[in-house]
KOLNU-535191 format. One record per residue (C-alpha): x, y, z. Coordinates in steps of 0.05 Angstrom, whole numbers, padded with zeros to 5 digits, always signed. Example, Ala and Ser with C-alpha at 12.3 -4.5 7.8 and 13.67 -1.06 7.14 Angstrom:
! residues 2
+00246-00090+00156;+00273-00021+00143;
//
This chain:
! residues 343
+00550+00632-01378;+00515+00570-01404;+00503+00571-01479;+00457+00528-01522;+00513+00516-01571;+00552+00480-01517;+00502+00423-01525;+00510+00415-01600;+00543+00356-01634;+00547+00330-01704;+00505+00269-01722;+00503+00245-01794;+00433+00221-01814;+00455+00148-01822;+00462+00143-01746;+00387+00157-01736;+00350+00092-01727;+00291+00086-01774;+00264+00019-01748;+00257-00011-01679;+00304-00067-01659;+00276-00138-01659;+00270-00164-01607;+00265-00102-01564;+00319-00121-01514;+00370-00137-01569;+00387-00063-01572;+00455-00042-01548;+00468-00011-01479;+00523+00039-01465;+00536+00041-01390;+00564+00108-01366;+00595+00119-01297;+00578+00191-01284;+00634+00199-01233;+00692+00174-01274;+00664+00182-01344;+00683+00110-01361;+00638+00071-01408;+00622-00002-01418;+00585-00035-01476;+00530-00087-01467;+00463-00110-01494;+00400-00085-01462;+00379-00155-01444;+00439-00156-01397;+00419-00094-01358;+00408-00138-01297;+00484-00145-01291;+00485-00072-01270;+00425-00075-01222;+00420-00105-01153;+00366-00129-01105;+00331-00070-01076;+00341-00025-01137;+00276+00005-01162;+00262+00018-01236;+00210+00072-01245;+00171+00066-01310;+00127+00118-01345;+00064+00079-01363;+00035+00131-01411;+00007+00106-01476;+00013+00142-01543;-00054+00160-01573;-00065+00161-01649;-00063+00236-01644;-00052+00256-01717;-00119+00273-01750;-00136+00297-01820;-00194+00343-01835;-00224+00389-01888;-00240+00462-01878;-00311+00486-01876;-00329+00520-01921;-00283+00508-01979;-00258+00437-01968;-00184+00453-01963;-00139+00403-01927;-00121+00411-01854;-00083+00370-01802;-00092+00368-01726;-00040+00338-01679;-00069+00331-01609;-00022+00352-01554;-00059+00360-01488;-00131+00352-01467;-00160+00415-01435;-00231+00391-01421;-00281+00340-01448;-00284+00374-01516;-00223+00419-01522;-00151+00401-01538;-00087+00440-01547;-00062+00419-01616;-00013+00434-01671;-00050+00451-01735;-00027+00448-01807;-00061+00486-01863;-00074+00558-01884;-00125+00603-01852;-00135+00563-01788;-00154+00622-01745;-00207+00630-01691;-00275+00609-01715;-00251+00563-01771;-00293+00500-01774;-00265+00432-01794;-00295+00365-01812;-00254+00305-01790;-00237+00250-01840;-00228+00175-01830;-00161+00141-01844;-00188+00126-01914;-00208+00198-01926;-00283+00191-01914;-00318+00249-01879;-00340+00234-01808;-00396+00262-01765;-00344+00295-01720;-00332+00370-01728;-00283+00417-01695;-00272+00492-01688;-00209+00532-01675;-00226+00571-01612;-00159+00603-01593;-00094+00620-01628;-00030+00607-01588;+00042+00615-01611;+00063+00588-01679;+00018+00531-01703;-00010+00516-01633;-00085+00525-01625;-00141+00506-01578;-00189+00463-01618;-00259+00447-01593;-00294+00384-01619;-00370+00378-01619;-00363+00308-01588;-00306+00277-01547;-00253+00261-01599;-00230+00198-01563;-00289+00158-01591;-00263+00172-01661;-00188+00159-01653;-00190+00087-01674;-00226+00106-01739;-00190+00171-01754;-00125+00174-01714;-00055+00160-01739;+00007+00147-01696;+00050+00211-01696;+00122+00188-01705;+00178+00237-01692;+00198+00280-01752;+00266+00247-01760;+00235+00178-01772;+00218+00172-01846;+00206+00097-01852;+00135+00069-01847;+00120+00034-01781;+00083-00030-01798;+00062-00045-01726;+00040+00016-01685;+00050-00024-01621;+00125-00020-01632;+00119+00054-01615;+00089+00034-01548;+00123+00006-01487;+00099-00063-01466;+00073-00033-01401;+00036+00027-01432;-00031+00036-01397;-00052+00109-01389;-00072+00139-01457;-00052+00211-01469;+00016+00220-01501;+00034+00251-01568;+00102+00214-01565;+00129+00151-01533;+00174+00150-01472;+00226+00116-01515;+00275+00093-01462;+00223+00042-01443;+00217+00012-01512;+00275-00035-01497;+00239-00074-01443;+00203-00139-01457;+00155-00173-01410;+00205-00230-01403;+00261-00183-01384;+00217-00149-01332;+00199-00216-01300;+00273-00237-01300;+00292-00172-01264;+00237-00182-01213;+00264-00252-01199;+00332-00220-01189;+00302-00175-01134;+00295-00112-01175;+00232-00073-01159;+00185-00036-01207;+00141+00025-01197;+00100+00066-01245;+00090+00140-01256;+00053+00176-01312;+00075+00234-01354;+00038+00248-01419;+00092+00268-01468;+00083+00329-01513;+00120+00346-01576;+00163+00398-01541;+00209+00340-01527;+00231+00343-01600;+00238+00418-01605;+00309+00445-01606;+00326+00503-01560;+00332+00564-01605;+00352+00616-01553;+00427+00628-01544;+00417+00623-01469;+00379+00558-01453;+00353+00588-01388;+00309+00633-01432;+00276+00573-01465;+00203+00563-01446;+00186+00490-01438;+00113+00472-01447;+00074+00440-01390;+00058+00366-01388;+00011+00328-01343;+00042+00279-01294;+00023+00236-01234;+00058+00200-01178;+00008+00158-01139;+00013+00147-01063;+00031+00074-01076;+00090+00094-01121;+00113+00147-01072;+00113+00094-01017;+00154+00046-01061;+00205+00101-01075;+00212+00119-01001;+00221+00046-00983;+00276+00038-01035;+00311+00100-01011;+00308+00080-00938;+00333+00009-00952;+00393+00032-00993;+00367+00014-01062;+00375+00061-01121;+00317+00097-01153;+00329+00087-01227;+00285+00128-01273;+00269+00096-01340;+00270+00156-01387;+00275+00231-01379;+00200+00235-01371;+00204+00192-01308;+00262+00236-01284;+00220+00299-01292;+00160+00267-01259;+00199+00243-01198;+00237+00308-01191;+00172+00347-01195;+00144+00304-01139;+00207+00317-01098;+00210+00392-01110;+00194+00407-01037;+00250+00362-01012;+00214+00297-00995;+00181+00260-01052;+00105+00264-01046;+00046+00240-01087;+00030+00291-01141;-00021+00300-01197;-00021+00358-01245;+00020+00399-01294;+00096+00403-01293;+00140+00452-01330;+00204+00430-01295;+00264+00446-01339;+00327+00412-01314;+00392+00447-01332;+00463+00436-01308;+00468+00461-01236;+00403+00427-01217;+00403+00388-01151;+00372+00320-01162;+00330+00298-01102;+00298+00233-01124;+00338+00198-01179;+00404+00160-01169;+00410+00130-01239;+00373+00132-01304;+00360+00092-01368;+00355+00137-01429;+00365+00139-01504;+00412+00184-01544;+00382+00254-01552;+00379+00308-01605;+00432+00363-01605;+00412+00428-01571;+00351+00395-01539;+00324+00401-01469;+00337+00327-01460;+00412+00328-01474;+00414+00386-01424;+00378+00343-01373;+00425+00284-01379;+00484+00333-01377;+00457+00360-01312;+00458+00289-01285;+00524+00264-01311;+00563+00325-01332;+00565+00357-01401;+00636+00332-01416;+00618+00260-01397;+00555+00261-01440;+00587+00291-01502;+00646+00244-01496;+00599+00184-01488;+00561+00206-01550;+00625+00210-01591;+00643+00140-01566;+00574+00115-01586;+00583+00143-01656;+00651+00110-01664;+00621+00044-01640;+00562+00048-01688;+00506+00058-01638;+00436+00075-01665;+00409+00143-01642;+00342+00173-01622;+00273+00142-01611;+00284+00073-01643;+00358+00073-01626;+00401+00043-01571;+00402+00059-01496;+00446+00086-01442;+00448+00068-01368;+00476+00128-01330;+00496+00107-01260;
//
C-alpha cells in the first residue's frame, strides 16, 4: 500500500531559496536519467546540451495575478484578507479568507495598497471547507487589482520581493494564477531564442495555478487526498504541434508539473486532443503517462502532490535519491530554487 509518509524527506530551512537567481538562467540544473537513476550537474543556461532538434518544450503561459487583497468588515471595521483562487463568474471568486466571523452574508470593503477604502465591496456568499469561501464583488474585481492587489508569494518565502515580475515567467500571458509555474522562471528570452536556433520547438498551454499546489497531503493514504480543480487549456494549434513532435520522433518535454497535468488531461482518452475546462487530475505512482517524455521541474515540498507526480514519472527511489544528492551539493529548493531535468 502506498503511504504519504513514503514521500517525506528532511529539508533544513537554509536550503529553501528566499530570492530568485540573477540572471534567471544562472540557476543550477540537476539532470536525472529516470531509467538508471544517474545524475549530472549543470547550469540551466546549458539545458540545450540535453535537448535535440525536434524536441518540443511545452510552457505554461499563465500569469500570476496580484490576488492578495485586504479589506475591512462592514459593519465594525475589523481587518480581513481575501486571496483569490479561481474565478467563478464575472463577479464571484473562490477565495481563501482570513479574519474572524467571515460567514455567509458578511460584507467587506476593499482597501488600496496604502490602506485607503475603495468603492469596491464584496460579500461572502458561500462557506466551503476550511477558510475557502465564494466571495461576490459588486463590480468585477480585475479593474481594482493594480490598485489593491498584492503578489501572493508561497508561505515558505519570507523575504520581500522587490520586483514582482521576478515571480512571473518571461512568457506569462494569460492572467489567472494564484501562484507561478515556477519551473519556467529559469528561462530568459535569450535562452529561448538560442534553443529555437538549435532546432528546439516551443508550444504553450495554460493552467491557472491554485494554492493547493503548496498544500501537504495530510491523509495517510495519498489516494484519499482530494485535489482541487484548476482551469486549463490546450489549443488546437498546440495539440497539432505536439502530435507533429510525437510523429517525427521528438520528445514532448513539459516545463513544470502544471504543464504535465495539462497535457495528460488532454491525453486522458488516449490521443492528445484540444481541451478547455477544469482538471482535477491527481498523478500518483502507477499512472501511465500518455503525452510527456521528459520534464523540467523544481524541487518540491515533502508529502506534496508534486513530489508524488515526479515520483510517478521517475520512480520514488530515484527522486528521493536525487533530492539527497541535491542537498549534499548545496542546491536551492522550492519556488526560487534550482531546477531538474528528468529525462
